[in-house]
C-alpha positions as CSV (number, residue, x, y, z in Angstrom):
1,M,6.7,8.6,-6.5
2,A,3.1,9.5,-5.8
3,V,-0.2,7.9,-5.1
4,Y,-3.2,9.5,-6.7
5,Y,-6.5,9.1,-4.8
6,K,-10.0,10.4,-4.8
7,F,-13.1,10.1,-2.8
8,K,-16.1,8.6,-4.5
9,S,-17.8,12.0,-4.5
10,A,-14.8,13.8,-6.0
11,K,-14.3,14.6,-9.7
12,D,-10.5,14.9,-9.6
13,Y,-7.7,13.0,-8.1
14,D,-5.4,14.4,-5.4
15,S,-1.8,13.2,-4.9
16,I,0.4,12.2,-2.0
17,A,4.1,12.0,-2.5
18,I,5.8,8.9,-1.0
19,D,9.4,7.9,-0.5
20,G,10.2,4.8,-2.5
21,H,7.9,2.4,-4.4
22,F,5.8,1.1,-1.5
23,I,3.5,2.5,1.2
24,T,1.5,0.6,3.8
25,V,-2.3,1.1,3.9
26,S,-2.1,2.5,7.4
27,N,0.6,5.1,6.4
28,L,-1.4,6.0,3.3
29,K,-4.5,6.6,5.4
30,E,-2.6,8.8,7.9
31,K,-1.3,10.9,5.0
32,I,-4.8,11.3,3.6
33,Y,-6.1,12.3,7.0
34,E,-3.4,15.0,7.2
35,N,-3.8,16.1,3.6
36,K,-7.6,16.4,3.8
37,Q,-7.6,17.6,7.4
38,L,-9.9,14.8,8.5
39,G,-8.7,14.6,12.1
40,R,-7.6,11.3,13.4
41,G,-10.2,9.1,11.8
42,T,-11.6,7.7,15.1
43,D,-15.3,7.9,14.0
44,Y,-14.8,6.5,10.6
45,D,-12.4,4.4,8.5
46,L,-11.1,4.9,4.9
47,V,-11.8,2.1,2.5
48,V,-9.0,1.9,0.0
49,T,-9.5,0.2,-3.4
50,N,-7.5,0.0,-6.6
51,A,-9.2,2.3,-9.2
52,Q,-8.5,0.0,-12.1
53,T,-9.5,-3.4,-10.6
54,N,-11.8,-2.2,-7.7
55,E,-9.8,-4.7,-5.5
56,G,-9.7,-3.7,-1.9
57,F,-6.6,-3.2,0.2
58,I,-7.4,-4.8,3.5
59,G,-5.2,-4.9,6.6
60,I,-3.1,-2.1,8.1
61,F,0.3,-3.6,7.1
62,V,-0.6,-4.4,3.5
63,M,2.0,-2.8,1.2
64,I,0.8,-1.0,-1.9
65,L,3.2,-1.2,-4.8
66,C,3.4,2.1,-6.7
67,L,5.7,1.3,-9.6
68,T,3.4,2.4,-12.4
69,F,3.1,6.1,-13.1
70,G,-0.2,7.5,-12.0
71,F,-1.2,4.6,-9.7
72,R,-4.7,5.5,-8.7
73,I,-6.9,4.5,-5.8
74,N,-10.4,5.2,-4.7
75,I,-11.4,6.1,-1.1
76,A,-14.7,5.7,0.6
77,L,-15.6,6.6,4.2
78,R,-17.1,3.9,6.4
79,A,-18.5,4.7,9.8
80,N,-16.9,2.8,12.8
81,V,-19.6,1.0,14.7
């Protein structure tokens, strides 16, 4: 399975392969940090939303169900204050 994501400023989606049908928000963020070489994310946080519904995924242990082919999410950077 894969999760397709893009930053608000990006035109195209990137993908991250996952094992199984679920991934936690915290694991997804870690994979995006690694994939995009963003460091550890100590100065900012990634805001994860469903691209179809614009619903936010809040909480580090929230599970994202990726059963549908081409599940897409949007990512925004938010500064830690």
